[in-house]
N, C-alpha and C positions, 0 to 999 in steps of 0.2 A: 574590556579586559582582553589582553592579547593571549594567544595560545602559548607564548613563552612563559607567562605567569602561571605558577602552580595553581591548579584548579581544585576546589573541594570536591569530595565525592558527589556523584550525581544523586539528587533526591529521588526516592522511589517513585513519587508521583510523576515527576518530569520524565524520568527514564521510561516509564510505561507508555508515554505518549509518542516516543520516537521509535520508528522502525528503520533499522539500518539496512540498506540494500547491499547484499553480499554479491555484488557483480564481479565475481571472480571466475577464472577459467576452470577451476577444478576444486575438489573437496579439500585437499590439504591446504591450499592457500586460503580458502574460505574459513576453515576451522582455525587457522593461524590468526586470521584477522579477528575472529570471535574471541580468541584467547587474549588478544591484546587490549580488549575493552572490558574490564571486569564488571562494570555496572550495567552491561547490556541486558535488555529484557526481551526485545523483539527483533527479529531478523526477517528480511525478505529474500526468498529464493526465487530468482527469475529464470528466464529461458536459458541463458548461457550456462549457468551453474547446473540447472536441472538436466540439460541435455548432455553435459559432461559427466556429472556425478551420479545421475539417476535418482530414483525415489529414495534410496537409502540415506541420502544426505539430509532429508527431512527428519528421518529417525535419529540420525547422529546428532543433529542440533537439538532435538527434543530431549535426547538422553543427557544433554548438558544443561537442561533446565530452561531452554529458550522457547519462546513462543514463536510460531512460524506463520508468516504471511506467504502463501504460495501464489506467486504472480505469473500465471501461465496464460491468462486472458483467453479462456476457452471461447471459441466461436465456431459453431458447426450446426449440423442438423440436430433436432431435439434429442434423438436417441443417443447420438455420440456425445452430446454435452452431458446427458444424464450419466452415461458410463464413465466419462472422464471425472466428473465431480464425485461420483461414488468412490472411485479409486483414490482420488485426492483426499477425501474425507477419511478414508481408512488409514492414511499415513499420519493423521493427527494434526494436519494443518488447521489452524483456527480461523484464518482468513483465506479465501480463495477467490480469484478474479474470473469473471466471465464478461464477455462484451455485451453491453445493453442492446446493441444493434442486431443481436441474434433474434430479437423479437420475443413477444410474450410466450409463445409455446416453447422456444428454446430455453428461456430463463426459468419457466416453471418446471420443465423437465430437469434442468440442472439442480434446482432447489430440491426436488424430490429425490434425485440421485444422491445428493450430499447427505440428506437425512438418512437415507437407507444405508449408505456406507458407514456413517458414524455409528449407527445402531448395530451394525454387524460386529464391531470390535469388542465391547462397546466403548464409545467415546462421546464426549459432549458434541453436539452438532456444531459444525463450523458456521461462520457467517459468510455468505456469498456477497461479493462486492461487484456491482455492475459498473464496468468501465464506460464512461460517457465519451468525452473527447480527450484524446491524448494531449498532454501538456506541451508536446513538441510542435503542435499545430499553431500557426499564426492565422489570424482571422481571414485575411485576404487569400492566402494559399488554401485554407480549408474550403472556402467557397469555390475557388477556381478549380481546384483539382478534383474535388468530390462532388461538385455541382449541387451543393447544399445551399438553398436560398436563405434559410434561416441563419441568423447570427448564432454564435456559440452561446450567447446569453439566453437565447430562446431554446436552442437545440438541446443543451445540456439538461435543463429542467424537464424537457419532454422525455428524454431517455430515462431520467431518474424516476419520473412518474410511471413510466412503463415498467420499470424494475419493481417498484412498490406494488403495482397491480399484479405482478407475477409472484409476489411473496418473497422477493429478495430483501435481505436485511441491511443493505448498505450500498454505497456507491463510491467510485473513485472519480474525483474531479480536480480541476485546478483550484488553487487557493482562492482566486478571485471569484469563483462560483460558489464557494462554500456558504457564504452568508445567505444567499437566496435559497439554496437548497435546505439549509438548516431552518429557515423561516417556515418553509412549507412542510418539511419532514423533521420534526423534533426527535430528540433522543427517545427510544434507543436506536433509531436509525443511525448507522455508522457512516461517517464521512472520512475517507482517507485521502489525503492530498499529497501527491508527489509535487515536483517543481518547487520545493522548499530550499531556499538558499540563505544562509546567514549573511549578514552585512559583509561585503568585500569578497565573497566567494564567487568564483567564475560561474557564469550562467550555463556554459556548455551548450548542449543541444536542446535545453529547455527554453521555452518562450514565455509562458504565462507563469511567472514566479512570484514568490513572496517570502518574507522572513518568517522564522519559526513562531515567534510570539504573535505576530500579526495573523498568521494562518490559523493558529489555535483560537485566537480571539474572534476570528471570522466564523467559527463554528465547526472547524475540523475536529474529529475525534482523535485521530492519530496522523502523524507526519512521516512521510517517507523521505529519508535523507541518505544520499549515497556518497558521491565523490567529495563533498565538503568534509566528510568524516573519513571515508575509506582511503582517499588519496592524500590525506594529511600526513605530515612527517610523524606526528604523534596522534593516532586515531583516538586514543583514550582521552587526551586533552581536548581534541576537537568535539568529541561526544559530550564531555563535561561542559564545554562552553555552550553548546546548544541547550543542554539541560539548564544551565545557569540563566540563559535568556528566558526560558519558560518559567523560571522560579519567581518572576515578578507577577505572574498570574496566580489567581486562586484556583489551584487544581484540586 
């Protein structure tokens, strides 16, 4: 179905599975994008928007009834990770990213900080997501530049297992890695996959990509989709088209 064809409203189940990346330079443009997609449920606030708009943009999005994935990829010493996740949880973000390669102590401290921050408000505790290997990495360049001898097929599960041991509730991985991680770590462990591209969409700077339905079938819990929706002439239609692709699955 082309985006020029009128799309039916997105089903609630499919819309819950898609996180739209608000990669915008400021709060007004991000909020305008949100307003243009009536069926939107989840949004991702990344580094660009957060550095421009500050923490208040998370509250503004929540005030509009949206669920927020705060993707700041915390990676520091344990005390700093704990403090950052404590503050992030107090904002009401439901998903928060930390780098798995921070190690067990950093991840455990981040988890404890998030629980403490949510309890201070009080809010439901967020789910921390351990970032494994960014989807922009190609295998050969990953090994050469980082001097990692393991393939990503082995390295990603290693980092996911480290996160589980530290009490982290989910991971971020490429779609191609979701099936193996889901086999080892069943629900309720959360798997969020960026690098999702509908058929015909430009790949951009992503390297390990997959279509929406295939990624969900592989075991992903939620899909992060940015430019195929946000750069479309009609973002609402692009979002509905992604939801329609997921409607063939039993959600």
